[in-house]
N, CA, C and O atoms as a GROMACS GRO file, in nm:
protein
   80
    1MET      N    1   0.084  -0.121   0.000
    1MET     CA    2   0.000   0.000   0.000
    1MET      C    3   0.087   0.124   0.000
    1MET      O    4   0.058   0.221  -0.071
    2LYS      N    5   0.193   0.123   0.080
    2LYS     CA    6   0.283   0.239   0.083
    2LYS      C    7   0.344   0.262  -0.055
    2LYS      O    8   0.360   0.376  -0.100
    3ALA      N    9   0.378   0.152  -0.122
    3ALA     CA   10   0.440   0.163  -0.255
    3ALA      C   11   0.345   0.237  -0.350
    3ALA      O   12   0.388   0.321  -0.429
    4GLU      N   13   0.215   0.205  -0.340
    4GLU     CA   14   0.119   0.271  -0.428
    4GLU      C   15   0.113   0.420  -0.399
    4GLU      O   16   0.107   0.502  -0.490
    5ILE      N   17   0.115   0.455  -0.270
    5ILE     CA   18   0.110   0.597  -0.232
    5ILE      C   19   0.234   0.669  -0.284
    5ILE      O   20   0.225   0.780  -0.337
    6ILE      N   21   0.349   0.605  -0.269
    6ILE     CA   22   0.475   0.666  -0.316
    6ILE      C   23   0.469   0.684  -0.468
    6ILE      O   24   0.512   0.787  -0.520
    7ALA      N   25   0.417   0.584  -0.538
    7ALA     CA   26   0.408   0.591  -0.684
    7ALA      C   27   0.320   0.708  -0.725
    7ALA      O   28   0.356   0.785  -0.815
    8VAL      N   29   0.205   0.723  -0.659
    8VAL     CA   30   0.114   0.834  -0.692
    8VAL      C   31   0.182   0.967  -0.662
    8VAL      O   32   0.176   1.060  -0.742
    9GLY      N   33   0.248   0.975  -0.545
    9GLY     CA   34   0.316   1.099  -0.508
    9GLY      C   35   0.424   1.134  -0.610
    9GLY      O   36   0.439   1.250  -0.649
   10THR      N   37   0.497   1.032  -0.654
   10THR     CA   38   0.603   1.057  -0.752
   10THR      C   39   0.544   1.109  -0.882
   10THR      O   40   0.598   1.201  -0.944
   11GLU      N   41   0.432   1.050  -0.924
   11GLU     CA   42   0.368   1.094  -1.047
   11GLU      C   43   0.326   1.240  -1.036
   11GLU      O   44   0.343   1.318  -1.130
   12ILE      N   45   0.271   1.276  -0.920
   12ILE     CA   46   0.226   1.414  -0.900
   12ILE      C   47   0.347   1.508  -0.903
   12ILE      O   48   0.343   1.612  -0.969
   13LEU      N   49   0.454   1.472  -0.832
   13LEU     CA   50   0.573   1.557  -0.829
   13LEU      C   51   0.631   1.569  -0.969
   13LEU      O   52   0.670   1.678  -1.011
   14THR      N   53   0.637   1.458  -1.041
   14THR     CA   54   0.691   1.459  -1.177
   14THR      C   55   0.604   1.549  -1.265
   14THR      O   56   0.656   1.626  -1.346
   15GLY      N   57   0.475   1.539  -1.249
   15GLY     CA   58   0.382   1.620  -1.329
   15GLY      C   59   0.404   1.768  -1.303
   15GLY      O   60   0.404   1.849  -1.395
   16GLN      N   61   0.424   1.803  -1.176
   16GLN     CA   62   0.447   1.944  -1.141
   16GLN      C   63   0.577   1.992  -1.203
   16GLN      O   64   0.583   2.104  -1.255
   17ILE      N   65   0.681   1.908  -1.199
   17ILE     CA   66   0.811   1.948  -1.255
   17ILE      C   67   0.796   1.969  -1.406
   17ILE      O   68   0.847   2.066  -1.461
   18VAL      N   69   0.726   1.877  -1.472
   18VAL     CA   70   0.707   1.888  -1.617
   18VAL      C   71   0.628   2.014  -1.649
   18VAL      O   72   0.664   2.089  -1.740
   19ASN      N   73   0.521   2.038  -1.573
   19ASN     CA   74   0.437   2.157  -1.598
   19ASN      C   75   0.518   2.284  -1.574
   19ASN      O   76   0.499   2.384  -1.642
   20THR      N   77   0.608   2.278  -1.477
   20THR     CA   78   0.688   2.395  -1.447
   20THR      C   79   0.799   2.407  -1.552
   20THR      O   80   0.880   2.499  -1.547
   0.00000   0.00000   0.00000
């Protein structure tokens, strides 16, 4: 379950970096 949360968090952070 933690792995899934980390994966989602990473996707969000990556998305923010790309958008920025």
